[in-house]
C-alpha positions as CSV (number, residue, x, y, z in Angstrom):
1,M,23.2,44.1,16.1
2,L,21.0,41.6,14.6
3,H,17.9,42.6,16.6
4,R,18.4,46.1,15.0
5,L,18.3,45.5,11.9
6,P,13.8,45.7,11.5
7,K,14.7,48.9,12.2
8,Y,17.0,49.4,9.6
9,I,15.2,47.8,6.8
10,L,12.1,50.1,7.6
11,A,14.2,53.1,7.6
12,L,16.1,52.2,4.2
13,A,12.4,51.3,3.0
14,V,11.0,54.9,4.3
15,C,14.1,56.7,2.6
16,L,13.7,54.4,-1.3
17,T,10.4,56.1,-0.4
18,G,10.9,59.2,0.4
19,I,13.4,59.3,-2.8
20,T,11.2,57.6,-5.0
21,E,8.3,60.6,-4.3
22,F,10.9,63.0,-4.6
23,C,12.4,62.3,-7.8
24,H,8.5,61.4,-9.3
25,A,7.7,65.3,-8.0
26,Q,11.1,66.4,-10.0
27,F,9.8,64.6,-13.5
28,K,7.1,65.2,-15.7
29,E,4.9,62.1,-16.1
30,Q,5.1,61.1,-19.7
31,A,9.3,60.6,-18.5
32,F,7.6,57.2,-17.1
33,S,5.7,56.2,-20.2
34,Q,7.4,57.5,-23.2
35,T,9.9,55.3,-25.4
36,Y,12.4,56.1,-27.7
37,N,12.9,52.8,-30.2
38,E,11.3,52.9,-33.5
39,A,8.2,52.1,-34.1
40,G,8.2,48.7,-35.2
41,D,11.5,48.0,-32.6
42,T,10.4,44.9,-30.5
43,T,13.3,44.4,-28.3
44,A,12.6,46.4,-25.4
45,V,9.2,44.7,-25.3
46,A,11.1,41.6,-25.4
47,D,13.8,42.2,-22.9
48,T,11.2,43.3,-20.7
49,A,9.3,40.3,-21.0
50,D,11.8,37.7,-21.0
51,K,11.6,34.8,-18.2
52,L,14.2,33.5,-15.4
53,F,12.8,30.2,-16.9
54,S,10.1,29.1,-19.5
55,F,9.1,25.6,-19.2
56,K,8.5,25.8,-22.6
57,E,12.1,26.5,-23.8
58,Y,13.1,23.7,-21.5
59,F,11.0,20.6,-22.4
60,G,11.4,22.0,-26.3
61,G,15.1,21.9,-25.5
62,L,14.9,18.0,-24.4
63,A,13.4,18.1,-27.6
64,H,15.9,19.6,-29.4
65,K,13.2,20.7,-30.7
66,N,15.3,24.8,-29.9
67,T,18.0,25.8,-28.0
68,M,18.4,26.4,-24.5
69,K,20.0,28.8,-22.1
70,I,21.9,27.9,-19.8
71,G,20.8,29.3,-16.4
72,T,17.5,27.6,-17.8
73,M,19.1,23.8,-18.5
74,F,21.2,24.2,-15.2
75,A,17.6,25.2,-12.8
76,G,15.3,22.2,-14.9
77,A,18.8,19.9,-13.9
78,A,19.3,20.8,-10.1
79,V,15.4,19.8,-10.0
80,L,16.0,16.4,-12.5
81,P,19.1,15.5,-12.6
82,G,20.2,14.1,-16.1
83,T,18.4,16.0,-18.0
84,A,21.5,17.9,-19.1
85,Q,23.2,15.1,-20.0
86,I,20.2,14.6,-22.2
87,Y,20.2,18.1,-23.9
88,N,24.3,17.8,-24.2
89,K,23.7,14.6,-25.8
90,D,25.3,12.7,-23.8
91,Y,23.1,9.8,-23.2
92,W,25.5,7.2,-22.0
93,K,26.1,9.6,-18.8
94,L,22.3,9.1,-18.5
95,P,23.3,5.5,-16.3
96,V,26.7,6.5,-14.6
97,V,24.2,9.6,-13.0
98,Y,21.2,7.9,-12.0
99,G,22.9,4.3,-11.0
100,G,25.3,6.7,-9.2
101,I,23.1,8.8,-7.1
102,G,21.1,5.3,-6.8
103,A,23.5,3.0,-5.8
104,F,25.0,5.8,-3.2
105,A,21.9,7.0,-2.0
106,G,20.3,3.4,-1.2
107,S,23.5,2.0,0.5
108,G,23.8,4.8,2.8
109,G,20.2,5.3,3.5
110,Y,19.8,0.9,4.5
111,Y,23.0,1.8,7.1
112,L,21.6,4.7,8.7
113,H,18.8,2.3,9.3
114,R,20.7,0.0,10.8
115,Y,22.0,3.0,12.9
116,S,18.5,4.4,14.0
117,K,17.4,0.5,14.6
118,S,20.4,-0.2,17.0
119,K,19.6,3.3,19.0
120,K,16.2,3.0,19.1
121,A,16.9,-0.8,21.0
122,Y,19.3,1.5,23.7
123,E,16.8,3.4,24.6
124,T,14.5,1.0,25.0
125,F,17.2,-0.9,27.3
126,L,17.2,1.5,29.0
127,T,13.6,2.6,29.4
128,D,12.0,-0.3,29.6
129,K,13.9,-3.2,29.8
130,A,10.8,-5.5,30.1
131,A,10.2,-4.9,26.3
132,F,14.2,-5.2,25.5
133,E,13.5,-8.6,26.7
134,S,10.2,-9.4,24.8
135,E,11.3,-7.7,21.6
136,S,15.1,-9.0,21.8
137,G,14.1,-12.4,22.4
138,L,16.8,-13.0,25.3
139,P,16.3,-14.0,28.6
140,Y,17.8,-12.6,31.3
141,P,20.6,-11.6,32.3
142,Y,21.7,-10.2,28.9
143,Q,24.1,-7.2,27.7
144,A,22.5,-3.6,26.9
145,P,22.6,-3.2,23.4
146,E,25.5,-1.2,21.5
147,I,24.8,1.6,19.3
148,D,26.3,1.3,15.7
149,Y,28.2,4.4,15.1
150,R,29.9,2.7,12.2
151,A,26.7,2.2,10.4
152,K,26.1,5.8,10.8
153,T,29.5,6.8,9.6
154,T,29.4,4.2,6.6
155,G,25.9,5.8,5.4
156,T,26.8,8.9,6.3
157,W,30.0,8.9,3.7
158,L,27.7,7.0,1.6
159,M,24.8,10.1,1.2
160,V,27.2,12.3,0.7
161,G,28.9,10.7,-2.1
162,A,25.8,10.7,-3.5
163,G,25.5,14.6,-3.1
164,L,28.9,14.4,-5.0
165,V,27.6,12.7,-7.6
166,Y,24.7,14.5,-8.0
167,W,26.8,18.0,-8.1
168,G,29.4,16.2,-10.7
169,S,26.0,16.0,-12.7
170,L,25.2,19.5,-13.0
171,M,28.9,20.6,-12.9
172,D,29.5,18.3,-16.4
173,G,26.0,19.6,-17.7
174,V,27.8,23.4,-17.2
175,A,30.9,22.2,-19.0
176,C,29.1,20.4,-21.6
177,Y,27.0,23.3,-23.0
178,Q,28.0,24.2,-26.1
179,S,28.3,28.4,-26.7
180,D,30.6,30.2,-29.6
181,K,31.3,32.6,-26.6
182,H,34.3,32.4,-24.7
183,P,34.5,33.2,-21.6
184,H,30.2,32.3,-21.4
185,P,28.7,34.7,-18.4
186,G,26.5,31.7,-17.5
187,R,29.7,29.7,-17.1
188,A,31.4,31.4,-15.6
189,T,28.7,31.6,-12.7
190,L,27.9,28.7,-12.5
191,Y,31.2,27.5,-12.7
192,S,32.0,29.7,-9.3
193,A,28.5,28.8,-8.1
194,L,29.6,24.7,-8.2
195,L,33.2,25.8,-6.8
196,P,34.4,28.9,-5.8
197,G,37.4,30.1,-8.1
198,L,36.4,28.4,-10.4
199,G,34.7,31.1,-12.6
200,Q,38.0,33.1,-12.0
201,I,39.9,30.0,-13.3
202,Y,37.5,30.2,-16.3
203,N,37.8,33.6,-17.3
204,G,42.1,33.0,-16.8
205,E,42.0,35.3,-13.0
206,L,44.3,33.0,-11.5
207,Y,45.7,35.6,-9.1
208,K,42.2,35.9,-7.5
209,V,41.1,32.3,-6.8
210,P,43.5,33.0,-3.1
211,I,42.0,35.9,-2.7
212,Y,38.4,34.4,-2.6
213,W,39.3,30.8,-1.0
214,G,41.7,32.9,1.8
215,G,38.3,34.8,2.3
216,L,36.2,31.8,2.4
217,M,38.7,29.7,5.4
218,V,38.8,32.9,7.4
219,S,35.1,33.1,7.4
220,I,35.2,29.3,7.9
221,H,37.1,29.6,10.6
222,F,36.0,32.2,12.8
223,L,32.2,30.4,11.8
224,T,33.1,26.7,13.4
225,T,35.5,28.3,15.9
226,N,32.2,30.7,17.0
227,N,29.8,27.5,16.8
228,T,32.4,25.6,18.6
229,N,32.1,28.2,21.8
230,Y,28.5,29.0,21.5
231,K,27.7,25.6,22.4
232,R,30.5,25.1,24.9
233,Y,28.4,28.2,26.9
234,K,25.1,26.9,25.8
235,R,25.6,23.2,27.3
236,I,26.9,25.6,30.6
237,H,24.6,27.7,31.2
238,N,22.0,25.2,30.6
239,E,23.7,23.0,33.5
240,A,24.8,25.8,35.5
241,T,20.6,26.6,35.5
242,A,19.2,23.3,35.2
243,V,17.0,22.2,38.6
244,G,18.2,19.9,41.1
245,G,21.4,20.4,38.8
246,T,24.8,19.1,40.0
247,Y,27.0,21.6,38.0
248,D,29.7,23.2,40.6
249,G,32.4,24.1,37.5
250,P,34.3,27.7,37.1
251,V,32.1,29.9,35.1
252,S,28.9,30.9,36.4
253,A,25.6,30.8,35.0
254,D,25.5,34.9,34.3
255,A,28.8,34.5,32.8
256,A,27.6,31.2,30.3
257,K,24.9,33.4,29.4
258,W,27.1,36.6,28.7
259,Y,29.9,34.5,26.8
260,R,26.7,32.5,25.3
261,D,25.4,35.3,23.8
262,V,28.2,37.1,22.8
263,Y,29.7,33.7,20.0
264,R,26.3,33.5,19.1
265,R,26.5,36.9,17.7
266,Y,30.1,36.4,16.4
267,R,28.4,33.0,14.9
268,D,25.5,34.7,12.9
269,Y,28.5,37.1,11.9
270,S,30.6,35.1,10.3
271,I,27.6,33.0,8.9
272,V,26.9,36.1,7.1
273,A,30.9,37.0,6.3
274,T,30.9,33.0,4.7
275,A,27.9,34.4,2.5
276,L,29.3,37.5,1.3
277,V,32.4,36.0,0.3
278,Y,30.9,33.4,-1.5
279,L,28.5,35.6,-3.6
280,L,30.5,37.6,-4.1
281,Q,33.3,35.5,-6.3
282,V,30.1,34.6,-8.0
283,I,29.8,38.5,-9.2
284,D,33.1,39.0,-9.7
285,A,33.1,35.8,-11.7
286,N,29.7,37.0,-14.1
287,V,31.3,40.9,-14.2
288,F,34.6,40.2,-15.7
289,A,33.1,37.1,-17.6
290,Y,30.8,40.0,-19.5
291,M,33.9,42.3,-19.8
292,H,36.1,40.0,-21.0
293,D,35.9,42.1,-24.8
294,F,35.6,45.3,-23.6
295,E,38.2,47.5,-25.2
296,V,40.6,49.3,-22.6
297,T,43.7,51.5,-24.6
298,D,46.1,54.3,-23.8
299,D,44.1,56.1,-26.3
300,I,41.9,59.0,-23.8
301,T,40.9,62.5,-25.0
302,M,39.7,65.4,-23.9
303,N,37.4,68.1,-26.2
304,I,36.2,71.6,-24.5
305,E,33.6,73.4,-26.9
306,P,31.6,76.4,-26.3
307,A,27.6,75.4,-26.1
308,V,24.2,76.1,-25.8
309,I,22.5,75.0,-22.9
310,A,18.5,74.4,-23.4
311,P,16.6,75.1,-21.2
312,D,15.6,72.7,-19.0
313,N,11.7,72.7,-19.9
314,V,12.1,70.6,-23.3
315,Y,13.2,67.3,-21.5
316,A,11.6,65.6,-19.0
317,L,13.0,67.4,-16.4
318,H,11.1,70.5,-15.9
319,R,11.7,73.5,-12.8
320,G,9.1,75.8,-14.4
321,T,10.2,79.2,-13.5
322,N,12.5,80.1,-10.8
323,S,13.2,83.1,-8.2
324,Y,14.9,84.8,-11.2
325,G,12.8,84.4,-14.2
326,P,11.4,81.6,-16.7
327,D,13.9,79.2,-18.3
328,Q,16.6,80.2,-20.4
329,N,18.8,79.8,-22.8
330,A,23.0,80.1,-21.2
331,I,25.7,80.0,-23.1
332,G,28.9,77.2,-21.0
333,L,31.0,74.7,-21.8
334,K,30.8,71.2,-22.8
335,V,33.3,69.1,-21.9
336,G,33.9,65.5,-23.7
337,I,35.6,62.5,-22.2
338,R,36.8,59.5,-24.7
339,F,38.7,56.9,-23.9
């Protein structure tokens, strides 16, 4: 399936190109350049010229000279932690953010360096005992050095702590962003991006949280299982095909290769499924925050009345003279539905 993906993408591109050319042939050229705005209306120009990120807006917001969109603030804080707190005027939080990230990252780096040093010493002992003896200064006989796996575990968890402080600074910036609108679509989107399901909670749609969390847990479960099996059969295949190897297990090299490829494909599917569920809940939070004030009532009416259908040559769509002669007005019915 995955090896055919480039072919599918190419076919889709060709189809889209064909559809574009077909539509272009059906419409007058003026349909792609005309505007229906008033002469002094600059709204459309401003909308099309809008930027996803503006340095002028960002640095002006940090100096409190202008307001900053929540997306701009978040993007800037992702690169420069603490700038969201500056924009929100929570200056007292800056020592917490920088102190926490610095303390956790520095301590984690120290312990990971200890682990790396012990591992290097062990590898040196195995490959070159003379070099190890000269570096350590220990006389023969001596014991093999141990790899400090505890330092690796400690350093890893400290790095995780630094990541959590960084994540917390982003979450705090989004939560403290000043806005008069509730729910704010940008806030709902970033909530779900930072913590799946939080955007739904913010929108007041608690019933969706078990659905998305269930989808994520199932996808991650299959991702973990398939990845474990893929690594297992990859190791078996490598051992079975190694030159001069002594592998005599029950799984043959061909069978191991087949299972390896199958579980690798299933693992890739699981990655795609996990990403889709994650993106779906982010999009869901954004859309339903926008649609929160959309009025839906039971007052639905339908109106049917006669109408004169004008020829399509008064619009951008024009087919010209058909097989029955020139285009003419036609009598028909107009159906209007209001809800």
